[in-house]
N, C-alpha and C positions, 0 to 999 in steps of 0.2 A: 175509884182507884185509887192506889198508895201510887205515889211522884219519893216515894223510897230510895229509889236508886238517883245514887250519882252521875249527873255531868262526870263524860271521862273519857268524848272522845275529840280530841283535834279533828279541825273542819276536813284535809289531807285527808287520815289514817278514817274517819266513815266515810267517805267519799268514796275511796277509796274499796271497803267492806260494800256499795251499798253498789259501786258501781257503773256511776256516773265522776263527768271532771267534775273537780275544782268549785268550777265558778259558778256553777249550775249549783250544786248545791248551796254555796251562799245567798243565791236567787232567793232559794226557795227561804230560807231561814231572814234572809237582811231587808229581802227585797226587789226590784231590780232602778235600776239607772234610770228607767224612766219618772220615778215617783209611784210601780202597783206596788203595798204593800205586797208583802211575805205569805206564802199561802201554806206554814208550817213554821210553832212559835218554840224556839232552842230554850227547853229546863233551865239553859246556865244564862239564857240571858240571850242578846245578839250585838254586843259590846263585844271587839277585838279584844281579845285572840278570840276567836266564837270557837265553845265547848259543845257537844253532843252529846244527851245520851243515849241511852238503850233506848227507849221509846220514841225515841227522835230518830233512830237510826231503823225502826218497826220503819211507823212511820215512814220517812220518807223513800223506803225498798217500796214500799206502797205505790206511788204515783208513780214511780219509776219506769214498775210494772206498765201502769200507763200510757205512761209517756212515750215507752216502747211501741204500745198499739196507735200512735198516731191523733192520742183524744187531749187534748188542748189545756191548761193548767185553768183556766176559764171554765171547764167543765166541771173538772174535779174539784174545784174553790165554788161555785155555785150551788154541786149536790152535798155537800161536805156541813157548807158554810148552811143549808136547810138541814140536815140533820140535825145541829146541833142546838138550833134553834127549836126542832118541835118531835125533840124522844128527851127526856130523860132522865142523865148519866152519860147521852150522850156527846162532852163536850172533845171527847180524844173518841170519835167512832174509831179511826183505824186498829183501837187496842185492847175494843171488847168483842172476842167469840161471839155475842147475840147481832154485832155489828150484821151480821153474815144472813144473821136471819129475817132480826124486825125492821134494819136500813132498808132488805127489798120490797118490800110491803112499805114500807115508806114509799119512797120510791115510783113501786106502780101507783099509787093513788098520788104524786106527786106528777109524776107521765098521763095522768088518765083526767087528770085536770086542767091541766098547761100545754102550753108548746114547749116550757121547759127546760132547756138539757140539763138529762140526768147520766147515772153510770149505767146504764144501762142499753143493756141490748135486744132490738126484738129480735123472734126467730119464726123460721120456715112457715111456722102454725102460730105466729100470731103473737106465743105470749111472751112477757116481757124476761128474760133472767142477765145475771149475773155476767158479765162479760170472762173468760175465761182469768182474767187478773185479778177478779177478784177472789173468786175457789182456789189459787193457789194464791194466792196470801195470806189466806187461812190456812193452809195445807202447809205450807210452812214457817207454821208458830205454834210454842206446845203455853198452852196456861198454867198458871200454879193456883193454890184453892181458891184464890181469892181472886182469881179472872184474871189476873196480871201475865203481859207474856213473861214467861218463864226464859227463851229458849228462840232461836230466830234460827232452820237451814236456812243455810247459804244456798241449795247450789238441788237438786229435782233429785237428786239418788239419795241425800241425805248421810251427805258421805263425811263434809264439811259444815260446824256448827257454831253460832256467838251465844256466848254463855254471859250476861253480864258479869256474873263472880267470878266467874271461871276461866283459869288464861288468861288474866290483867284481859281478859271480857273482849281477848280480842279474837279473833277465827279459827278456831280448832280443831284437827282431825274425832270425828265422833268415836265415844268408846273407848279416847285413849286420854285425851285433853292436850295431846302433842301440837303448838302454836306453829299455821301453816308456814310462820311466816322466817319462822326456824329453822327450818326444815329445806324448806326453798332456799332462804343466804347459804345454808350443812351445800347441797348441792352444788350449788352462784363458787360458794367455794375450791371449786373442786372436786369432793369425795364424791363416790359410785354410790350409790343407788341399794346395793347391798350392802355397803359399811352403814348404814344411814340409818338405813331398814333396823340392823341390827340392833341399832342402840340405844334406839326409840321401840326397843320391843315391838317397829308392825312390822304387815308384812309390804312387800314391795310394791303391789301396786295400790296400798292406805299412801306410799311417800307420795309417785306417780299423781295419783289421782289429788293431793292437796299443794305439790307445787304443780300440777295445770292452774287448779284453780288460783296459789295466789300469782301464777305468772298474768294469766287473764285480769287478775284484779286489780295490777298495778297499773298494766298496759292503756285499761279502763278510765280510771281515773286522772 
């Protein structure tokens, strides 16, 4: 995998995009106060000020999906460490499109061989399958010709996206490139939805969706 995308997201900005509190995101990349090591490695290094790459944002968003399902970081850490050790080229499995299929087969083998906690759920028929969090993670990603993540959808309807070299790498309205924070700040300044939509050649509904996403993201962080 090519790691040429330079780090660009200050911790607070990354936390807003992912939708997690800033202190939580810091522990994932810097470790816990109790001495427990980090679960992810920051491409810009763990020294302050912590700066994350687009790839880091993708990885952290996946971990947040699992956290919301009640899966412990210990279980996630064990599973990802196992993949990194046993699959060639999977040192960062959450960034590889093949992980969805190859990782699943490996985890099935792991589950059958031991009682080690993994990231798989058991369906009513006894078949081991990926939880929804894994499936949704890969549905939200678009990969380039090299197999690297090139954009990340930030909502289920694919109205807001993140492209590392577009819109300064900040969330934008899909199909237009207009940043959601710009629309939000214009509305906060007292401008009407119709005027904002006209200025940016957007539908009023696009402005409403972008503003709603931006507001929710700011509250979560």
